[in-house]
C-alpha positions in Angstrom: 9.6 -10.6 -10.0 13.2 -9.3 -10.1 15.3 -7.8 -7.3 16.5 -4.3 -8.0 18.7 -1.5 -6.7 16.9 1.6 -5.4 20.0 3.8 -5.9 19.6 5.7 -9.2 16.1 4.4 -9.9 14.2 7.0 -12.0 10.8 7.2 -10.5 7.5 9.1 -10.9 5.3 9.3 -7.7 1.8 10.6 -7.9 0.0 12.1 -4.9 3.4 13.0 -3.5 2.5 16.1 -1.6 1.3 14.4 1.6 0.7 11.1 3.4 2.1 7.9 1.9 3.2 9.6 -1.3 5.3 12.2 0.6 6.8 9.4 2.8 7.7 7.4 -0.3 9.3 10.4 -1.9 11.5 10.9 1.2 12.3 7.3 1.6 13.2 6.7 -2.0 15.3 9.9 -2.1 17.2 8.7 1.0 18.0 5.6 -0.9 19.3 7.7 -3.8 16.4 7.2 -6.2 15.8 10.1 -8.6 12.2 11.3 -8.2 9.6 13.3 -10.1 6.8 14.2 -7.7 3.3 14.9 -8.9 0.3 16.5 -7.1 -2.1 19.4 -7.3 -0.8 21.4 -4.4 2.3 23.2 -5.7 3.3 24.7 -2.3 3.2 21.3 -0.7 5.3 19.7 -3.5 7.9 22.5 -3.1 8.0 21.8 0.6 8.6 18.0 0.0 11.3 18.8 -2.5 13.0 21.2 -0.1 12.8 18.6 2.7 14.5 16.1 0.4 17.3 18.5 -0.6 17.7 19.6 3.1 18.6 16.0 3.9 21.0 15.7 1.0 22.1 18.4 -1.3 23.0 15.7 -3.9 19.5 14.4 -4.1 17.8 14.6 -7.5 14.2 15.6 -7.4 11.8 17.4 -9.8 8.1 18.0 -9.5 5.1 18.6 -11.7 2.1 20.5 -10.4 -1.3 19.3 -11.7 -4.3 17.0 -11.5 -3.3 13.4 -12.3 -6.7 12.9 -14.1 -5.4 15.4 -16.7 -3.7 13.5 -19.6 -1.3 16.5 -20.1 -0.1 16.2 -16.5 0.5 12.5 -16.8 2.5 13.1 -20.0 4.4 16.0 -18.4 5.4 13.8 -15.5 6.7 11.0 -17.7 8.6 13.5 -20.0 10.1 15.3 -17.0 11.6 12.1 -15.7 12.9 11.1 -19.1 14.4 14.6 -19.8 15.8 15.2 -16.3 17.1 11.7 -15.5 17.5 10.1 -18.9 14.7 7.5 -18.6 12.0 6.0 -16.4 12.3 2.9 -14.2 9.3 3.1 -11.8 5.8 4.5 -11.6 4.2 4.8 -8.2 0.4 5.3 -8.6 -0.4 6.7 -5.1 -2.9 9.5 -5.8 -6.2 8.9 -4.3 -9.3 10.4 -2.7 -12.2 9.0 -0.5 -15.7 9.6 0.5 -18.1 8.4 3.3 -21.8 7.9 3.1 -24.5 5.3 2.4 -25.1 4.1 -1.2 -28.8 5.1 -1.0 -27.8 8.8 -0.4 -24.9 8.9 -2.8 -24.2 11.0 -5.8 -23.3 9.3 -9.1 -21.0 12.2 -10.1 -19.0 11.8 -6.9 -18.6 8.1 -7.6 -17.2 8.9 -11.1 -14.8 11.5 -9.6 -13.4 8.9 -7.2 -13.0 6.4 -9.9 -11.3 8.9 -12.2 -8.6 9.7 -9.5 -8.2 6.3 -7.8 -8.5 4.0 -10.9 -8.6 5.6 -14.3 -5.7 7.9 -13.6 -3.5 5.0 -12.6 -4.6 3.0 -15.7 -3.7 5.9 -18.0 -0.5 6.7 -16.2 0.7 3.1 -16.8 -0.4 3.4 -20.5 1.5 6.7 -20.9 4.6 5.3 -19.3 4.8 1.9 -20.9 7.3 2.7 -23.8 9.7 4.5 -21.4 9.3 1.7 -18.8 10.2 -0.9 -21.4 13.4 1.0 -22.1 14.2 1.4 -18.3 16.4 -0.6 -15.9 14.5 -3.3 -14.0 11.2 -1.4 -14.5 8.3 -1.7 -12.1 4.8 -0.4 -11.6 3.8 0.2 -8.0 0.0 0.5 -7.3 -1.0 1.8 -3.9 -4.3 0.1 -3.2 -5.9 -0.7 0.1 -7.1 -3.6 2.2 -10.5 -2.3 1.1 -9.6 -3.6 -2.3 -9.8 -7.1 -0.6 -12.8 -6.5 1.7 -15.5 -3.9 1.2 -17.0 -2.1 4.2 -20.2 -0.1 4.6 -20.4 3.6 4.0 -17.3 3.5 1.7 -18.6 1.8 -1.4 -17.1 4.4 -3.8 -13.6 4.1 -2.3 -13.8 0.3 -1.9 -15.0 -0.1 -5.5 -12.1 1.9 -6.9 -9.6 -0.1 -4.9 -11.2 -3.5 -5.9 -10.9 -2.2 -9.5 -7.2 -1.4 -9.0 -6.6 -4.8 -7.5 -8.2 -6.5 -10.5 -6.2 -4.3 -12.9 -3.0 -5.2 -11.1 -3.6 -8.9 -11.1 -4.2 -8.8 -14.9 -1.4 -6.5 -15.8 1.2 -8.3 -13.6 0.9 -11.2 -16.0 0.8 -9.2 -19.2 3.7 -6.9 -18.2 5.9 -9.7 -17.3 6.5 -10.5 -21.0 7.7 -6.9 -21.4 10.2 -7.2 -18.5 8.1 -5.0 -16.2 7.2 -6.0 -12.7 4.1 -4.9 -10.8 3.9 -4.5 -7.0 0.5 -4.0 -5.3 0.6 -2.3 -1.9 -2.5 -2.7 0.2 -2.3 -0.6 3.4 -4.8 -0.6 6.2 -5.4 2.5 8.4 -2.5 4.8 8.0 -1.6 8.1 9.7 -2.3 10.5 6.8 -4.7 13.3 5.9 -7.2 10.9 4.3 -10.0 11.4 6.9 -9.6 15.2 6.7 -9.6 15.5 2.9 -12.5 13.2 1.8 -14.7 14.7 -0.9 -17.9 13.9 1.1 -18.8 12.9 4.7 -15.9 14.5 6.5 -16.4 14.0 10.2 -19.1 11.4 9.7 -17.0 8.3 10.2 -19.1 5.9 12.3 -16.2 3.8 13.6 -13.1 4.4 15.7 -10.4 5.3 13.2 -7.7 3.9 15.5 -4.1 5.1 15.6 -3.0 3.8 12.2 0.4 2.9 11.0 2.8 5.8 10.4 3.1 6.6 6.7 6.9 6.4 7.0 6.5 2.7 8.0 4.4 2.0 5.0 6.9 3.8 2.8 9.9 1.8 4.2 8.1 -1.5 3.7 7.0 -0.5 0.2 10.6 0.4 -0.8 11.9 -2.9 0.7 9.2 -4.7 -1.4 10.3 -2.9 -4.5 13.9 -3.8 -3.8 13.1 -7.5 -3.2 10.7 -7.9 -6.1 7.5 -8.7 -4.1 4.1 -9.1 -5.8 2.0 -7.6 -3.1 2.3 -6.5 0.5 -0.1 -5.6 3.3 2.1 -3.3 5.4 0.2 -3.4 8.7 -0.9 -6.2 11.0 -4.6 -5.3 11.4 -5.1 -5.0 7.7 -3.7 -8.4 7.2 -5.9 -9.8 9.9 -9.0 -8.4 8.3 -8.1 -9.9 4.9 -7.4 -13.3 6.6 -10.6 -13.2 8.6 -12.6 -12.4 5.5 -11.2 -15.4 3.6 -11.9 -17.7 6.5 -15.2 -16.4 7.8 -16.8 -13.8 5.5 -20.2 -14.1 7.1 -18.8 -13.4 10.5 -17.0 -10.3 9.1 -20.3 -9.2 7.5 -22.1 -9.4 10.9 -19.3 -7.5 12.6 -19.4 -4.7 10.0 -23.2 -4.6 10.1 -23.0 -2.4 13.2 -21.7 0.4 11.0 -24.2 0.1 8.2 
């Protein structure tokens, strides 16, 4: 994994209207990266772009409004970056949705919806971007996963499954893309202060555990940008998330029993 300069890095960020995506857009722009922001909520994207420009009138930011599961939106994001900035150096696959509920009561269509946003959209965004990335400068793919891609928990099987799939994809592609000169960073946050719990597609307000304070999204963004710069393979940008992954490796049965109270 190569070290790289953030300044001038031509970047597409999905799910950039709020949460970690918004924080990444702000942090990258502060470091003089050139960013194309993608999300469904146009007014939110405009607000993020305005915030970036308010911090620095010299910042370079564009945005594409649309659903990242739409192939035309993915193509438009890549083409916007190439046309506006002369190329593409980084893709940040951050867009994601969640759901709460027991498997026995679940809806197969809802599961497919979550897989489309959290997994297949990232797969096809990478596929769409590959030719431009190969021509880029120190190119990198950044996949925003979760500690729940390392350890599944009850009542979130849809989200956990999508993040496990993204983890497996990332491990495979990291090796394949290396021969093309493209790095891959996997970011696996734990609980983060975002709108996640307020915007789930099912089960809002039905979380059986204490959500806890969470790590600020700006902290996750800073650690992610630092990892991009240093050429890291994967980071877990909060302590409790790292402890859960460690505990699951050392004593998975004990973790099962602990999580059983929420089943």
